[in-house]
C-alpha positions, 0 to 999 in steps of 0.5 A: 783734960783729955776726957773733957775733950774726947767726951764733950757733949757738943762741938762748942764744949769740945772746942772750948776745952781744946782752947783751954788745953792749948792755953794751959802751958804757962808761956802760952798763957802769958803770951795770950794774956799780953796780946789778947785784944791786940795785934800779935807781932808774929815776926817779933814773937821769938825776940819777945819770948827771949827778952820778956818771958825768959825763954831760951834762945834755942827754943824761942823760934819753935815756941813762937811757931807753935803758938802762932799755928795754934791761935790760927787753928782755933780762929783766935787770930782775926785780921792779925788781932788776938781775940780776947776770949773774955770779951770777944765781941762775938755774935752767934745766930739764935734760932729758937723755934725750928727743929734744927735750932740746936745744930744752928746754934752749935755751928754758929758758935763753932764757926766763930761769927765775929763782928769786930769794929774796924778802927776809925770807921763806922764799918763792921766785918762779919767773919763766918768760918767753919766746915765748908765756909769761910766768908767775910762780909763788910757791913757799912749800911743796914742793907748789908745785914740782909746779906749776913742774914742770907748766909746764915739762912743758907747755913741753917738750910744746909744743917737741917738736911 
C-alpha cells in the first residue's frame, strides 16, 4: 500500500490510494459501509462502536476520533453526510483542448467538486475544495452556473501559470 501511495502517477491516484488505506482497517470499513450516503452521527459514534461493532469501551473514543478526523481530512464528510464513493454524485471539470487540461482535470478531481442535491428543494450546492480554495456555491437558477464556471476558469488560469 505504501508504494502505491508514494509512487502514484497522479494526485488523483495518490488520494484514491490514501482513502483505500484509510478504509482498510475492518472497523473503519464497517463504519463507512454503515453510514455512506447518510449523516454521520459524530457525537454518538463512540456509543455505536461499543454497541453495534463490539469495540472495547476504552478504545471507542479514540477510534471514533480517528475515523472522524480521517473522513474530514479526505473531504469525505460534506455537510455532516458521509460521501458514498460508489455513487458520489460528483462532478469534475473536463477541458480537452487546452495545454493545461491534465492539470485542470487533476485538480478538479483532487479538489472534490461535489454537487449534492439538497433534500426537499430544487437547489444544489457545489463545493470546490483544494489547495488555496474552499468555495461553496448554492445553485437555484441557471445563472448561478455562470458563477461556478467563473470559479473553474479562475482555477484553470491559476494552474496554467
